[in-house]
N, C-alpha and C positions, 0 to 999 in steps of 0.2 A: 171583498164580499161583505164585510161588516159595514163599510161605508155605504154600500148600495142599499142595504135594508134599514139603515138608520140606527143600528145598534152599535155599541162600543164595548170593548173589553173593560169592565169596571168591577171594583170590589163592592160598590154600593148595591144594597139590596140583597146581599147574600146573608142568610140567617144562621148558618152553622159554621163552627170552626173547631178544629182539633189541633192540639199542640203536643208534641213529644219532646222531652228534653232531659236535662239533668240539673239537680239542685244540690247545693251544699247547705246543710242545716247545722247551725251552731247555737246551742243553748247558752244561757247566761252563766257566768262563773259564780261560785259560792251559793248554790241553790238552797242549801240547808246546812246547819252546823255539822261539821265532820266531813263534808264533801266539798272539795275544791272545785271540781268541774266535771261535766259530762263532755268528753271530747266530741267534736262535731265530725261529720262525714258526709260523703255524697250518696245519692241514690237517683235512679231514673224516675221521672215524673210524667204524668199524662193529664191532659185537661180537655174538656169538651165544653163549648159555649154555645148558647142560643142568643142571637141578636134580635131584640124586638124591633130595633131600627139601627141605623148606622152608628149610633152612639151608646145605646143602652143595651147591656147584655147580662146574662146570668151564667156563671161558670161553675162547673164541678171540677175540682182539682184534687189530685192526690199523688202519693208516692206509689209507683208501680212495684217497688221492692222496699225493704226495710232499711232505715238509717241505722247504722251500728254505732254505739257509743261505748267508749271505755270510761269507766267511772274511776275517778282519782280522789284520794283522801286529801285532807289539808296538808299532809306532809309530802304529797306528790306520789305516794305509792298507789299502785293499781289495786282497786278494791273489787273489780269485777267488770261486767259488761251488761248491756241491755240493748234491745232493739226497739225501734219506734216506727210507726207507719201512720202518718196523718192523712185525713181526707177532709175537704172543705167545700162549702157551697157559698158563693159570694155574688153580690150584685156589683156590676162594674159600669163605670162611665168612661168611654173612649173619646178623647178630644179630637177635634178637627174633622175634616172630610175623610170618607172611607179610602180614597185614593191618595191621600197625602203619603209621602215617603216615610215620615216618622209620625207615629200616632201614640202619644203618651196616654196612659190610663191609670185609674185608681179604682180600688174596690174595697168592700167591707162585707163581712159575713160571719158564718159560724163554722167551727171545725171540731173534730174529735181526733185524738191521736192515741192509738192503742200501743201499749208497751208489752213486750213479750220476751221470752228467753232471758229473764232476769237471772244473772249469775253474780249477785252482789251479797252473798250470804255473810261474808266477813264483816259487813258494816254494822250488824246488830250487836256484835260483841258476845252473843250467846250461841252463835252457830245456827240460829233460826233463819228460815228463808225470808229474804227481803224482796218485796214486790212493789211495783209502781201502779197506781190506779190509772184508768183511762183519763187523759187530759181532755177538757172540754172548755170552749170559750170563744172569744172573738178573734177574728183574723183580719188583718189589714194588708192591702196589696198596693204597690206602686210598680209601674213598669212602662215599657215602650215596645211597640211593634214597629219593625222596619219592613215596609212592603217591598217585595222582590218583583212581584207582578200582581195581577188581580186575584190570583189564587194563593200563591205562596208568600210567606212572611217569616222573618226571624224575630224572636222575642227575647228580651232580657227583663227580669222582674226581681223584686225583693218582697218578702212576706214576713209579717210579724205575727206570732201567735201568743196570745196571753195564756200561759200554761202554768197551772198551780195544782198538779196532781198530788194526791196524798201518798205518803210512804207507808207501806204496810209491812208488818213483821209477823211471821207465823200466821198469816191470814187475817190478822186483826189490825184495825186502823191505829195509827200512832198519834194522829192529830197534827203531825208535821207535814206541811205542804212544801213540795219542791218548787222553788221559784225558778223554773226553767226558762220561760219567756223566750223561746228560740226565734232567731231570724233565719230565713233561707234566702239564698241568692241563686237564681236559676237562669239557664239559657236554653232555648229550644227552637225548633222549626215547626211552623204551623201551616195548615191549609184551610181555606174557607170555601164553602160551597152553598 
């Protein structure tokens, strides 16, 4: 039937895509004096993209749930825990034709990551509550889509977030920035329409 009316099943010309997946987020070690690391962890992710043409898109990406981190001191002892939930808006360039089996892409944009449920009170040495400000900054993405057919595809990607949120004690800024700079590695299944 498709051959008779001159149309073909193709991914080209489709303007919307959604992807559901899971990502592992790992912050940098030694983010500030006294903290050895924020342990990484997985969370489900969602993204929605609008394609201006077959190669240029804008993507809204975020964690559908929170990443949980255990905070460890320089001696390796557990100092508490904190949760993080990033969201980002990025411009992307997808290489090659829309129907290629493998389509690498790159992206750059802006993100914010909210921190909540901070339970790291022992870090201040005074018993005062320790909190982490919202992280804001640049995000970079590299990835590849593997076309299953004209609608469905699998995705693998890595994202880097430049994160320097301020550490706050008893509601006041400390002037100490946490150099978290996390990477995410994610896998997902997407559909375009």
